[in-house]
Structure formats: C-alpha cells, structure tokens
C-alpha positions in Angstrom: -46.3 -75.9 86.1 -45.2 -73.2 83.7 -45.3 -75.6 80.8 -48.8 -76.8 81.7 -50.1 -73.2 82.1 -48.4 -72.2 78.8 -49.9 -75.2 77.0 -53.4 -74.4 78.3 -53.1 -70.7 77.3 -51.8 -71.6 73.8 -54.7 -74.1 73.4 -57.2 -71.4 74.5 -55.7 -68.9 72.1 -55.8 -71.4 69.2 -59.4 -72.3 70.1 -60.4 -68.7 70.3 -58.8 -67.9 67.0 -60.5 -70.9 65.3 -63.9 -69.9 66.8 -63.4 -66.3 65.8 -62.7 -67.4 62.2 -65.7 -69.7 62.1 -67.9 -67.0 63.7 -66.7 -64.4 61.1 -67.4 -66.8 58.2 -70.7 -67.8 59.6 -71.8 -64.2 59.9 -71.0 -63.3 56.3 -74.1 -62.6 54.3 -75.0 -65.3 51.8 -75.1 -62.6 49.0 -71.4 -62.0 49.4 -70.5 -65.7 49.1 -68.7 -66.6 45.8 -69.0 -70.4 46.5 -72.4 -70.8 44.8 -72.0 -71.9 41.2 -74.8 -71.8 38.7 -74.9 -74.9 36.5 -75.3 -74.6 32.7 -78.3 -76.8 31.9 -77.2 -77.2 28.3 -74.1 -79.0 29.6 -74.3 -82.6 28.4 -72.6 -83.8 31.6 -75.6 -82.8 33.7 -78.9 -84.6 33.9 -82.2 -83.3 35.3 -84.2 -85.9 37.3 -87.8 -86.1 38.4 -88.9 -87.2 41.9 -92.2 -87.9 43.4 -93.4 -85.5 46.1 -94.4 -87.0 49.4 -98.0 -86.1 48.6 -97.8 -88.0 45.3 -96.1 -91.0 46.9 -98.8 -91.0 49.7 -101.6 -90.8 47.1 -100.1 -93.7 45.1 -99.7 -95.8 48.3 -103.3 -95.0 49.4 -104.7 -95.9 46.0 -102.9 -99.3 46.1 -104.1 -99.9 49.6 -107.7 -99.0 48.7 -107.6 -101.3 45.7 -106.5 -104.2 47.9 -109.1 -103.4 50.6 -111.9 -103.4 47.9 -110.9 -107.1 47.3 -110.7 -107.7 51.1 -106.9 -108.2 51.0 -104.7 -107.3 53.8 -101.5 -105.8 52.4 -98.6 -103.4 53.0 -97.7 -100.8 50.3 -94.3 -99.2 50.0 -93.2 -96.4 47.7 -89.5 -95.9 47.1 -87.7 -93.1 45.2 -85.3 -93.6 42.2 -82.5 -94.4 44.6 -84.5 -97.1 46.4 -85.0 -95.1 49.5 -88.4 -95.5 51.1 -90.6 -92.5 50.8 -93.8 -93.9 52.4 -95.1 -97.2 53.7 -98.7 -97.9 54.6 -99.5 -101.1 56.4 -103.1 -102.1 56.0 -105.2 -103.4 58.9 -104.3 -107.1 59.5 -101.4 -107.2 57.1 -98.8 -109.9 58.0 -95.6 -108.9 59.7 -93.5 -110.1 56.7 -95.4 -107.9 54.3 -93.6 -104.7 55.4 -90.1 -105.7 54.4 -91.4 -107.6 51.3 -93.3 -104.6 50.0 -90.1 -102.4 50.3 -88.0 -105.0 48.6 -90.5 -105.4 45.7 -90.6 -101.6 45.2 -86.8 -101.4 45.3 -86.5 -104.3 42.8 -89.0 -102.7 40.4 -87.3 -99.3 40.3 -83.8 -100.8 40.1 -84.6 -102.7 36.9 -87.4 -100.4 35.7 -89.7 -103.3 35.2 -92.6 -105.0 37.0 -91.3 -107.7 39.3 -93.4 -110.3 37.6 -91.4 -109.8 34.5 -88.2 -110.0 36.5 -89.1 -113.3 37.9 -89.0 -114.7 34.3 -85.4 -113.4 34.0 -84.3 -115.7 36.8 -84.5 -118.6 34.4 -81.6 -117.2 32.4 -79.7 -115.5 35.4 -80.6 -117.3 38.7 -78.0 -115.3 40.6 -80.1 -112.1 40.3 -82.0 -113.2 43.3 -78.7 -112.9 45.4 -78.5 -109.1 45.0 -79.0 -107.6 48.4 -82.3 -105.8 49.0 -84.1 -107.3 46.1 -87.1 -109.6 46.0 -88.1 -111.4 42.7 -91.8 -112.0 43.4 -94.8 -110.4 41.7 -96.0 -107.2 43.4 -93.6 -104.5 42.4 -94.2 -101.9 39.7 -92.0 -99.1 38.5 -93.2 -95.5 38.2 -91.8 -94.0 34.9 -91.5 -90.5 33.5 -90.6 -90.5 29.8 -89.7 -94.2 30.0 -87.2 -93.7 32.9 -87.8 -94.9 36.4 -88.5 -92.3 39.1 -90.0 -94.5 41.8 -91.2 -98.0 42.6 -94.4 -99.3 44.3 -94.3 -102.6 46.1 -97.3 -104.5 47.5 -97.1 -107.6 49.7 -99.5 -109.6 51.6 -102.2 -110.8 49.1 -102.3 -114.6 48.5 -100.5 -114.2 45.1 -97.9 -111.9 43.5 -100.4 -111.4 40.7 -102.8 -109.7 43.1 -100.0 -107.7 44.8 -98.9 -106.4 41.4 -102.5 -105.6 40.4 -102.7 -103.4 43.5 -99.3 -101.8 42.8 -100.4 -100.9 39.3 -103.5 -99.2 40.8 -101.0 -97.0 42.7 -99.1 -96.2 39.5 -102.4 -95.4 37.8 -103.4 -93.0 40.6 -100.4 -90.8 39.7 -101.7 -90.2 36.2 -105.0 -88.7 37.4 
C-alpha cells in the first residue's frame, strides 16, 4: 500500500510541477517572448504569395453562377485556393448531384497546372496517365485565377451540357475578380 500511495503522490507532484510550468509560460506576456522572428523580405529563400479573400472567392463564384443562370443552366461552382483547398462552393438550384465534386476537381486541376482544363484535355493525348492523378478531372470547366502569371486560385464549374459552357461560366467568375 505504501508503494501505491508513494506512486500516486509522486505522480501528483510531477503533474502539478508540469502544470505550474505550463501555467507560468502561458501567463508570460507576448511582448517578453523572444520566439517571434522577423523575416527579412529581401531574403531570396522567401516568397510572398497572394490569396483570394473569402469575399473575392464568393464574388467570383456568384458571378459564374449568375452567368450560368442567364443561360438557364443548372450548375455548381467551386473556388479553390492555391493549394487546392475549397474556399467556397455554390450549388445552383437544380444542379445535378455529380456537379458538386466535379466542380471542385475541375477547380483543383486548373490551379494545379495553371491552365484552363480545356487546354489540359489536349495534353492527355501526349500523356494519358495525367488523368490518373488523384483529385483531378480533365474536362472543360476549370479556369485558373492568376496574379502576375502565377496561379492563386482555381474556379470550376460543372453541370452544363458541355465543358465548353462550364468553362465559359468559370471564365465569367475570373473576370469578376478584375472589376
């Protein structure tokens, strides 16, 4: 019994000591912290990147959806960031269930290769294995959003009867960002 009691007391002391250290560190003012390092922006090993705000992504998605609705098309629009993460998805009234995932994959594909997906479809003739890359969809309907020629986002549209129409609507979303 003494060993059990001694073990429990030792465990409590260690736990209290750990908690006390954490509490002391957590209560230290941020101004006293030396952990923050300021990066030298002239360092060639650092790169500044541009990202769409949620407001810009929503505006682009809505513009694409509006363009499709003007032509009585039922589509889903997805906007992804530079890393392919979905920022916003708008599913139009009556859009098919497959359009949600297709729009995301088209947007991902467009930003990954910094090219409209209709152009990438042509590349499949020389490299048919491209279509096997997970998360991609080589059908018209995806458009990259570029800043100074570099990709910062992708817009994908799915649900219209052709990839050509889907891409036309995706381009309307890209154009809305320039206004």
